[in-house]
C-alpha positions, 0 to 999 in steps of 0.5 A, a space after each residue: 632179637 628173634 631175627 638175630 638169633 635165627 640168623 645163625 640157624 643155617 650156619 649152625 645146621 651145616 656145622 652139625 651135619 658137616 661130619 656126616 657130609 664129610 664122611 659120606 663124601 670121602 668114603 662113598 661119593 669120591 670112591 664111586 666117582 673114582 670107580 666110574 673114572 676107572 671104568 673108562 680107563 686102562 688102570 692096572 691097579 698100581 698107584 693112583 688111577 688118576 696119574 697111572 692110567 689113560 682113558 680108553 673111552 667105552 672100550 671096557 663096556 664094549 668088551 663086556 657088552 658088544 665084542 665077541 670073546 670070553 668077557 662077553 660070554 662070561 658076562 652073559 652067563 652071569 646075567 642068565 644065572 642071576 636072572 633065574 636067581 632073582 626070578 625065583 628068590 624074590 617071589 618065594 622069599 616075599 610070599 614066605 615072609 608074608 605067610 610067616 608074618 600073618 601066622 605069628 601075628 595071630 593072637 591065638 598062637 601060643 609062643 609067638 615070641 619064640 616063633 618070631 625069634 626062631 624065624 628071624 635067627 637065620 637072618 642074623 647068623 653069618 652067611 658063611 656059617 650057614 653056607 658051610 652047613 648047606 654044603 654038608 647038607 647037600 653033599 652026595 652023602 649028605 642029609 638031604 640025599 639020605 632023606 631022598 634015598 629013604 623015599 627011593 630017590 637018588 639025589 644029585 651031587 648038588 654043588 657039582 651038577 651044572 645042568 639046568 633044571 629046564 634042560 633036565 625036564 626037557 631031557 625027560 621028553 627026549 630033547 637033548 640038543 638044540 635045533 634051529 632057532 635055539 641053536 643060534 646065538 642069543 644076547 651077550 654071546 650065549 645061545 638061546 639054548 643056554 638062556 632057557 637052561 633054567 637055574 642049575 642044580 647047584 644054583 638051586 641050592 643057593 636059592 633055597 639058602 637065600 629064601 631060608 636066610 632072608 625070609 625072617 628079616 622081611 617077616 619082621 617088616 610085614 609083622 610091623 605093618 600088620 600090627 599097624 592095620 586097624 582092628 576096626 577096619 578088619 571088623 568092618 570087613 567081617 560085618 560086611 560079610 568078607 571071609 578070611 580069604 577075601 578080607 586078606 586080599 581086599 583089605 589087609 594086603 592093599 594096606 601093606 602096599 608100602 611095606 610090600 614095595 620095600 620088601 620087593 625093592 630090598 629083595 631085588 637089590 640083594 639078589 642082584 648083589 649075590 657074592 659071598 655064597 658064590 665065592 665060598 662055594 667055588 667061584 661060579 663052579 660047576 661050569 660057571 652056572 653059579 657065576 654072578 655079575 657081582 662075583 665076576 666084577 670082583 674076579 675080573 678086577 682082583 684076579 685078572 687085574 682088568 680093573 677097567 672091565 671090573 668097574 664097567 661090570 659094576 656100573 652095568 649091574 648098577 643100571 640094571 638094579 636101578 632100572 628094575 627098581 623103577 619098573 617095580 615102582 611103576 607097576 606098584 604105583 597108586 593109580 588114580 581112579 580117573 574120569 572114567 571111573 568117576 562116571 561109572 560111580 555116578 551111573 551106579 548111584 543113579 541106578 541104585 536110586 532108580 531101583 530104590 524108587 521103583 521098589 516103593 516099599 523102602 525109603 529111597 535114600 535108605 535103599 540107596 545107602 544099602 546099595 552103595 554098601 553092597 557095591 563097596 563090599 564087592 557083592 552087589 545084589 538086587 537092591 529093589 524091593 519085592 
């Protein structure tokens, strides 16, 4: 009887999941496959791409990556801008969110619920609303420049300043124009001098905005992970003589590794998909120094009506995100101790036993245990008797 009852489990399972499978297939898988087809076609945006376009091979990818022209230089500029954005936002938002999580996880902190809500509130606020506030704060006569003037500093017109921070720093040393190698053309149609410009002043405001709005969300992820760290482990670390700094980096942070990987992955994906702030602040202005690949793909498709190139840019961006995620996964992978480490441990054990036996005042097994405890605590010392 049980066999007859269980024989329908497979069919019933597929029956229950079929609505989700159909929805995902129709609204996710099919559009992705269709966009991939468009990236190899000359579709004009009218009618169905399957019946109103012709395949052009890799021409769309070639115009973006290989052929000299505006498409290649714009894509190179967008990659440079987004690279500096990712390089600054991901580490800053991760460090800030971890710091906030550690602080609001303190038992002695009063009003922890208030601070958790306050830090998280920007993450649930409309990005357009917060961008509007930042536009007012960072105008030439805004609150930020007013504070700077109080200290005798003339602030820039933030969203209208295209010059990069590194170029501004080099100008302070009298380096205003590229020479030799730096004047030559670099990857993707822009010069090496442009590659080392650093984020523009306008992009810097978006970096500040991103760190401000995303740290609250990642703080909650770190906070949930911190609350799962056993108090017994921290107590054992304190009994072994580990201070607060040592305990955090040697005990707490390694236990947060899965959450750290999640935060870095989500941050990496989110920063490479920057779009709405760019669209709201001028579509890449000033001087295309805020242009990103996500906005470029939209502009190329919906404004220039080059749907094939726009789709190609989107899939190149997808490959970049996947490649960087895999690289990050490789760097943060769990490493096996290996045979070399096992041999080192056996040598250490033999050394502790030999020193214990030479000491003569303590029991060898007892002294060996103490030596291993010291080694694990990271503070090996003289284990032999006096």
